N, C-alpha and C positions, 0 to 999 in steps of 0.2 A: 688180925688179917694181915695178909702179905702184899706188899707192893707187886703188882703185875705189869710187865711190859711185854712187847712181841718176843724178845729174846728169851725170857723166863717161861712164856707159854709155850713157844716151841720146844724148850727143853723138857717141859712138863709132858708134851705129847710124845717126844721121843722116849722118855722114860717109860710112859704107859704102853707103847708099842713094844719096848723091851720087855716089860713085864708080862705082856700077852704072849710075846714069842717063848719066854721062858716059863710060861704057865704058872706065874707067881700070882696071878689074879684071874678070877674066873670071867666068863663071857658077860654076866649079869654087871660085875663091877665095871669091866670095861665098857659096857653100853652106858651105865650111869656116867662115867667119866666122859664118855664121848658127847653126851648130851649137855654136860656142862662147859666142855670145851666150846661147842657149837654156840652156846649163849655168851661166852666170854668174846668170840670171834665177832658175834654180832654186835656187841658192845664197842669193840675196837674199830669195826667198820663204822659205825654210826659216828664216832669221835673223828675218824679220818674225813668222813664225808662233810661233817660239820666244820672242821678246821678248813677244808678246801672252800666251802660255801663263804665263811667268814672272810677268807682272803680275796675270794672273787667280788665280795660286797664291800670290801674295805674303802674302796674310791668313791662309793656311792653313799647317799644319806640313809640307806636302809640298814637297820640294826637287828641282829637276831635277839629274840626275846631270852633272857637268861632263866629258862625254867629250873636248871638244876640249882641255882642259888636262891630262888624264892621259896619261902616256906609255905607250905601248903595248909589250908584251912583245916582245922581240927573238927571233923564231923563225927568223930566216935562218940561224943557226948551229946549229940542232937537227939532228941527223943522224937520218936515218930507220933504224930497227932492222928489218933484214930477218929474215923468218922463214926459218930454215934447218931443213930436214927431213931 
């Protein structure tokens, strides 16, 4: 996996637009890339809003829960109990 920041993402978008202009990729491929770019932008926007919120709350006693660093419960091995009547 490659490290991504806004500069590298913008470069990727520009290369994709260039590929479309020169017909090196199909419209289907461009659509898939566009959807992935939208998802990546959403993640970056989330991180930006989170950073701003943390900065605004830094003077208060309120803390943002660290969801990303918490391990999630492993529910893949939980067996469903069937009701038998």
